[in-house]
N, C-alpha and C positions, 0 to 999 in steps of 0.2 A: 089399527091392526097392527099388532106385534108378528114380529118375523126373521128378528136379530138375535145371534147373541153373542154378549161382550165376555173375551177373554184377555184376561190381567196376569202378566206373569213380573213378578216384584222381587231383583236381581240390586247386589247392592249398589251397583255402578247404574242403570236404566230399570223402566217399569216399557215392556213391552205391550203394548194390548192391540187388538185386534177384533173384526166383527164379522162374524159367521152368517151365512142366509144359505138354508140349512148343511152340504157339507162343504159349501165355496166359502173359502177366505176373501171377505171383499176388500177389505183394507187392513193393510196394517201400521201400525209407529210405536218412536221409541220415544220418551222423554225421559231426564234424570231422574234418578230417586230421590226426591229429597224427604228425608226421615219426618222433618219439622214444619211438611205444608200438612196444611187443614184438610178435613173433606171436603171446607166451600171451595179449596184453592183447586182439590184437583176435580170436582164438582165440574166448576165452571170452565178451566183448563179441558178438559173432557168433551164437553158442550161441544165446547168453541172450537175443536178436532173435527167433532161432529159434525157440525151447523157447515163449516169450512168445507168439508164433502160431499154437503148436500144430503147428510141421514139426520131422520131426526131421534130424538134420542126416545120418542117416547115410543118406537118402534123396537126398543131392546125385549124381549121376553125373557131373557135370562141374563146371568151374570153367575163366572166361574174365577175365583181369584186366586193365585199360588204367587206365595213368597219366602224369599229367603229372610224376611226384615220383618225383625216384629216389631219395630214398633210402629209399624202399617196396618197391621193386622186390626185397630178397632178403625184406622183411618180409611179405608178402600172399604170394609165393609160400609161402614156409614154411609157414606159416600156412594156407593148404588141405593141404601135404603134411598136417601134425601134425593137425588137427583134422578135417580132411573125408573124408582119407587120398587124392587127388588130386593130380597133378601137374595145374596148372593150363598151359594155353594162356597164353601171354602175347604182347597185340599190341603189337606194337611194327612198325618200321622193318622190312622183310623181308617181312615174316607177311603170307599173301595171303590178303587178306579179298574180294577182289573189286571194290573198291573204287577205282577209278583216281583219285589224287592227283597233278593237276595243279599243283603248286605248285613252287619251283623247288630249294628245300629240304625233300623229304616227313621229316626228321629233327624240322624247327622245329614241326611240327604236331603241335598239343595233341590 
């Protein structure tokens, strides 16, 4: 039974990710952003962290990714598909989030 939401926020220094069940944050983690790391390396790392905390990756029902590191915008969605079986939602310009960005060029917001 899939119950969890995996959220991933990629910054220049760290990848911060967490797991929600309904509206409750169960766990959150921080790892170094490595733009040359492959989707398999990220997938195995995420899987290892999940299992360490007693979570089954098969319990993830949705994945949401945001990033300010363009080289990882292929890597992490590929990881999500291969290791979680989920085509993730990628937050970026044009995605309707309900947030009104009042900035001259919204594409420059990190």
